[in-house]
TIPANU-102108 format. One line per 4 residues: their letters; for each residue x, y, z of C-alpha. Coordinates in nm, 2 decimals, decimal comma. Layout:
// TIPANU-102108
a = X:Y:Z; ...
This chain:
// TIPANU-102108
mtnl = -0,69:3,82:-1,88; -0,58:3,97:-1,55; -0,40:3,85:-1,23; -0,73:3,77:-1,09
tril = -0,89:3,62:-1,34; -0,64:3,36:-1,38; -0,63:3,30:-0,97; -1,01:3,21:-1,03
lvia = -1,02:3,00:-1,31; -0,75:2,77:-1,17; -0,98:2,74:-0,81; -1,24:2,70:-1,09
amwa = -1,09:2,41:-1,24; -0,94:2,23:-0,82; -1,33:2,26:-0,72; -1,42:2,07:-1,06
aqla = -1,18:1,85:-1,04; -1,27:1,78:-0,71; -1,59:1,72:-0,72; -1,52:1,52:-1,04
layl = -1,35:1,26:-0,78; -1,57:1,23:-0,54; -1,84:1,09:-0,79; -1,54:0,85:-0,86
qakr = -1,46:0,78:-0,53; -1,88:0,72:-0,46; -1,89:0,51:-0,80; -1,68:0,35:-0,72
fqsd = -1,78:0,27:-0,35; -2,15:0,17:-0,48; -1,99:-0,09:-0,68; -1,81:-0,20:-0,40
lrgl = -2,18:-0,24:-0,21; -2,32:-0,39:-0,47; -2,18:-0,71:-0,39; -2,27:-0,72:-0,03
rkqg = -2,63:-0,69:-0,12; -2,57:-0,97:-0,29; -2,52:-1,11:0,11; -2,81:-1,01:0,30
tvav = -2,94:-0,68:0,44; -2,70:-0,40:0,40; -2,71:-0,05:0,57; -2,41:0,23:0,57
gmgg = -2,33:0,35:0,91; -2,10:0,74:0,94; -1,89:0,82:1,16; -1,64:1,09:1,30
rryr = -1,64:1,44:1,23; -1,56:1,62:0,92; -1,28:1,86:1,04; -1,15:1,62:1,29
ggra = -0,93:1,35:1,17; -1,20:1,28:0,88; -1,54:1,05:0,88; -1,57:0,71:0,82
fval = -1,83:0,47:0,63; -1,91:0,13:0,70; -2,12:-0,08:0,56; -2,26:-0,38:0,72
tvde = -2,43:-0,66:0,51; -2,65:-0,93:0,77; -2,82:-1,26:0,76; -3,17:-1,39:0,89
nqvi = -3,05:-1,43:1,18; -2,87:-1,11:1,23; -2,53:-1,22:1,22; -2,27:-0,99:1,07
ldgl = -2,13:-1,15:0,73; -1,96:-0,86:0,60; -1,85:-0,56:0,64; -1,69:-0,27:0,42
vlrg = -1,48:0,03:0,51; -1,41:0,37:0,34; -1,20:0,63:0,57; -0,93:0,83:0,45
ftvf = -0,86:1,26:0,40; -0,86:1,21:0,05; -1,09:1,16:-0,27; -0,82:0,88:-0,37
aksk = -0,96:0,64:-0,08; -1,10:0,33:-0,12; -1,31:0,10:0,06; -1,20:-0,24:0,20
tlhg = -1,33:-0,52:0,34; -1,38:-0,46:0,77; -1,28:-0,79:0,97; -1,36:-0,72:1,30
ykgf = -1,69:-0,75:1,32; -1,83:-1,06:1,09; -1,95:-1,34:1,32; -2,11:-1,06:1,59
sldd = -2,49:-0,99:1,63; -2,67:-0,68:1,57; -2,65:-0,67:1,95; -2,33:-0,69:2,01
iiss = -2,23:-0,44:1,83; -2,49:-0,21:1,90; -2,42:-0,28:2,32; -2,07:-0,40:2,36
drvg = -1,78:-0,21:2,36; -1,55:-0,53:2,31; -1,66:-0,57:1,95; -1,42:-0,34:1,71
vnep = -1,14:-0,29:1,96; -0,90:-0,23:1,79; -1,08:-0,02:1,53; -1,05:0,37:1,54
nkvr = -1,33:0,52:1,74; -1,44:0,67:1,39; -1,53:0,34:1,28; -1,71:0,22:1,59
eaav = -1,93:0,49:1,54; -2,01:0,40:1,19; -2,01:0,03:1,23; -2,28:0,12:1,57
msaq = -2,48:0,32:1,34; -2,47:0,06:1,04; -2,60:-0,19:1,27; -2,91:0,02:1,42
hikd = -2,99:0,13:1,08; -3,06:-0,27:0,98; -3,20:-0,37:1,35; -3,44:-0,06:1,26
ylsr = -3,49:-0,24:0,99; -3,58:-0,57:1,07; -3,81:-0,47:1,35; -3,99:-0,25:1,07
seqg = -4,04:-0,51:0,82; -4,14:-0,79:1,15; -4,36:-0,49:1,23; -4,58:-0,53:0,87
eksg = -4,56:-0,90:0,87; -4,79:-0,89:1,20; -5,00:-0,65:1,09; -5,00:-0,79:0,62
red = -5,11:-1,15:0,90; -5,38:-1,00:1,12; -5,55:-0,88:0,84
């Protein structure tokens, strides 16, 4: 076996290990999201840049009054990063998160971007649901 073949095999093994670990990380995050889904409507937003400081994923759940009940954040540079509870947004309304710079001021910019995206997804979903209910009642 030549040196080039050994190097290619090592690279392939490292790549396969990275894919497997990324898969396990995604499964853990999905498992954590199941707990949020039991509480209300959930959406996940993404913030940050892939190669400039990494990305953050924020999952928010809201009640029927569009108030944040709970949240999770997944951020880190490696596949070993785990989701953590996000406390800075509890009790705020979706509109507060979308339109205010004062919510989540202690969080990094990529986390705030992800939270805004998540809140916007929930707001869009709820408005589509309301429109569907209104059109269903008119028939």
